[in-house]
C-alpha positions as a LaTeX table, in Angstrom:
\begin{tabular}{lrrr}
\hline
Residue & $x$ (\AA) & $y$ (\AA) & $z$ (\AA) \\
\hline
Unk1 & $-48.95$ & $-63.89$ & 29.57 \\
Unk2 & $-47.63$ & $-60.33$ & 29.22 \\
Unk3 & $-44.18$ & $-61.73$ & 29.86 \\
Unk4 & $-44.13$ & $-63.94$ & 26.76 \\
Unk5 & $-44.63$ & $-61.06$ & 24.25 \\
Unk6 & $-41.75$ & $-59.13$ & 25.91 \\
Unk7 & $-39.58$ & $-62.15$ & 25.66 \\
Unk8 & $-40.64$ & $-62.73$ & 22.04 \\
Unk9 & $-39.77$ & $-59.11$ & 21.04 \\
Unk10 & $-35.91$ & $-59.57$ & 21.44 \\
Unk11 & $-36.15$ & $-62.82$ & 19.48 \\
Unk12 & $-38.18$ & $-61.01$ & 16.75 \\
Unk13 & $-35.53$ & $-58.25$ & 16.68 \\
Unk14 & $-32.72$ & $-60.71$ & 16.46 \\
Unk15 & $-33.61$ & $-62.00$ & 12.95 \\
Unk16 & $-34.14$ & $-58.51$ & 11.69 \\
Unk17 & $-30.72$ & $-57.52$ & 12.96 \\
Unk18 & $-29.21$ & $-60.57$ & 11.22 \\
Unk19 & $-31.01$ & $-59.49$ & 8.01 \\
Unk20 & $-29.66$ & $-56.05$ & 8.30 \\
Unk21 & $-26.04$ & $-57.57$ & 8.80 \\
Unk22 & $-26.54$ & $-59.89$ & 5.79 \\
Unk23 & $-27.79$ & $-57.02$ & 3.71 \\
Unk24 & $-24.76$ & $-54.84$ & 4.71 \\
Unk25 & $-22.25$ & $-57.61$ & 3.53 \\
Unk26 & $-23.35$ & $-57.48$ & $-0.10$ \\
Unk27 & $-23.40$ & $-53.65$ & 0.13 \\
Unk28 & $-19.74$ & $-53.68$ & 1.36 \\
Unk29 & $-18.82$ & $-56.16$ & $-1.47$ \\
Unk30 & $-20.70$ & $-53.92$ & $-3.98$ \\
Unk31 & $-19.05$ & $-50.78$ & $-2.63$ \\
Unk32 & $-15.63$ & $-52.50$ & $-2.95$ \\
Unk33 & $-16.54$ & $-53.44$ & $-6.47$ \\
Unk34 & $-17.75$ & $-49.90$ & $-7.16$ \\
Unk35 & $-14.39$ & $-48.45$ & $-5.85$ \\
Unk36 & $-12.47$ & $-50.97$ & $-7.86$ \\
Unk37 & $-14.47$ & $-50.05$ & $-11.13$ \\
Unk38 & $-13.87$ & $-46.33$ & $-10.40$ \\
Unk39 & $-10.19$ & $-47.05$ & $-10.16$ \\
Unk40 & $-10.13$ & $-48.87$ & $-13.31$ \\
Unk41 & $-12.15$ & $-46.11$ & $-15.10$ \\
Unk42 & $-9.61$ & $-43.49$ & $-13.83$ \\
Unk43 & $-6.74$ & $-45.65$ & $-15.09$ \\
Unk44 & $-8.44$ & $-46.10$ & $-18.46$ \\
Unk45 & $-9.13$ & $-42.42$ & $-18.74$ \\
Unk46 & $-5.51$ & $-41.54$ & $-18.02$ \\
Unk47 & $-4.29$ & $-44.16$ & $-20.44$ \\
Unk48 & $-6.46$ & $-42.87$ & $-23.24$ \\
Unk49 & $-5.56$ & $-39.27$ & $-22.54$ \\
Unk50 & $-1.90$ & $-40.26$ & $-22.75$ \\
Unk51 & $-2.33$ & $-42.18$ & $-25.99$ \\
Unk52 & $-4.37$ & $-39.30$ & $-27.66$ \\
Unk53 & $-1.76$ & $-36.79$ & $-26.42$ \\
Unk54 & 1.15 & $-38.66$ & $-27.85$ \\
Unk55 & $-0.58$ & $-39.17$ & $-31.23$ \\
Unk56 & $-1.51$ & $-35.53$ & $-31.42$ \\
Unk57 & 1.83 & $-34.04$ & $-30.23$ \\
Unk58 & 4.64 & $-36.45$ & $-31.41$ \\
Unk59 & 5.69 & $-35.19$ & $-34.73$ \\
Unk60 & 7.96 & $-38.17$ & $-35.21$ \\
Unk61 & 5.27 & $-40.77$ & $-34.69$ \\
Unk62 & 4.46 & $-42.68$ & $-37.78$ \\
Unk63 & 0.92 & $-43.76$ & $-38.91$ \\
Unk64 & 1.84 & $-47.38$ & $-38.20$ \\
Unk65 & 3.12 & $-46.55$ & $-34.78$ \\
Unk66 & 0.06 & $-44.61$ & $-33.94$ \\
Unk67 & $-2.14$ & $-47.30$ & $-35.28$ \\
Unk68 & $-0.30$ & $-49.78$ & $-33.09$ \\
Unk69 & $-0.81$ & $-47.53$ & $-30.11$ \\
Unk70 & $-4.53$ & $-47.48$ & $-30.70$ \\
Unk71 & $-4.54$ & $-51.30$ & $-31.03$ \\
Unk72 & $-2.66$ & $-51.71$ & $-27.76$ \\
Unk73 & $-4.86$ & $-49.28$ & $-26.03$ \\
Unk74 & $-7.83$ & $-51.21$ & $-27.14$ \\
Unk75 & $-6.36$ & $-54.48$ & $-25.88$ \\
Unk76 & $-5.56$ & $-52.92$ & $-22.61$ \\
Unk77 & $-9.03$ & $-51.30$ & $-22.25$ \\
Unk78 & $-10.81$ & $-54.65$ & $-23.02$ \\
Unk79 & $-8.41$ & $-56.49$ & $-20.56$ \\
Unk80 & $-9.59$ & $-54.12$ & $-17.88$ \\
Unk81 & $-13.23$ & $-54.30$ & $-18.83$ \\
Unk82 & $-13.92$ & $-57.65$ & $-20.56$ \\
Unk83 & $-16.89$ & $-57.77$ & $-22.79$ \\
Unk84 & $-17.21$ & $-54.01$ & $-23.28$ \\
Unk85 & $-16.29$ & $-53.93$ & $-26.91$ \\
Unk86 & $-19.48$ & $-52.00$ & $-27.77$ \\
Unk87 & $-18.51$ & $-49.32$ & $-25.19$ \\
Unk88 & $-15.18$ & $-49.11$ & $-26.78$ \\
Unk89 & $-16.59$ & $-48.68$ & $-30.27$ \\
Unk90 & $-19.01$ & $-46.10$ & $-29.12$ \\
Unk91 & $-16.85$ & $-43.99$ & $-26.89$ \\
Unk92 & $-13.17$ & $-44.40$ & $-27.67$ \\
Unk93 & $-13.08$ & $-45.58$ & $-31.31$ \\
Unk94 & $-14.61$ & $-42.45$ & $-32.74$ \\
Unk95 & $-12.39$ & $-40.14$ & $-30.83$ \\
Unk96 & $-9.28$ & $-42.03$ & $-31.96$ \\
Unk97 & $-10.50$ & $-42.26$ & $-35.53$ \\
Unk98 & $-11.18$ & $-38.36$ & $-35.60$ \\
Unk99 & $-7.70$ & $-37.78$ & $-34.09$ \\
Unk100 & $-5.97$ & $-40.09$ & $-36.56$ \\
Unk101 & $-7.89$ & $-38.38$ & $-39.50$ \\
Unk102 & $-6.80$ & $-34.95$ & $-38.32$ \\
Unk103 & $-3.18$ & $-35.81$ & $-37.54$ \\
Unk104 & $-2.47$ & $-37.89$ & $-40.63$ \\
Unk105 & $-4.97$ & $-36.36$ & $-42.97$ \\
Unk106 & $-6.57$ & $-39.68$ & $-43.63$ \\
Unk107 & $-9.87$ & $-39.60$ & $-45.58$ \\
\hline
\end{tabular}
């Protein structure tokens, strides 16, 4: 009888090991997704910094051109992060509106 429990222990350890492996697979997928999301966030941040820098510093940029840049930046941001219109309107839209008001003296 003592032999059966020792034989069952490796079998019991087997499923827990397979559970650990199955748990690690979603973790690796989620870590890959997190890495991809961080890459997209860095790209978005760089893009927005460039757009805001051009609007603020280019003296030859017209109001229509600046407005088109803002619209294109919004389109690109929502292409990178579909369904995040609320985040755009809470984070980037106020910054861009403030910059446009300051730069073009819009009320």
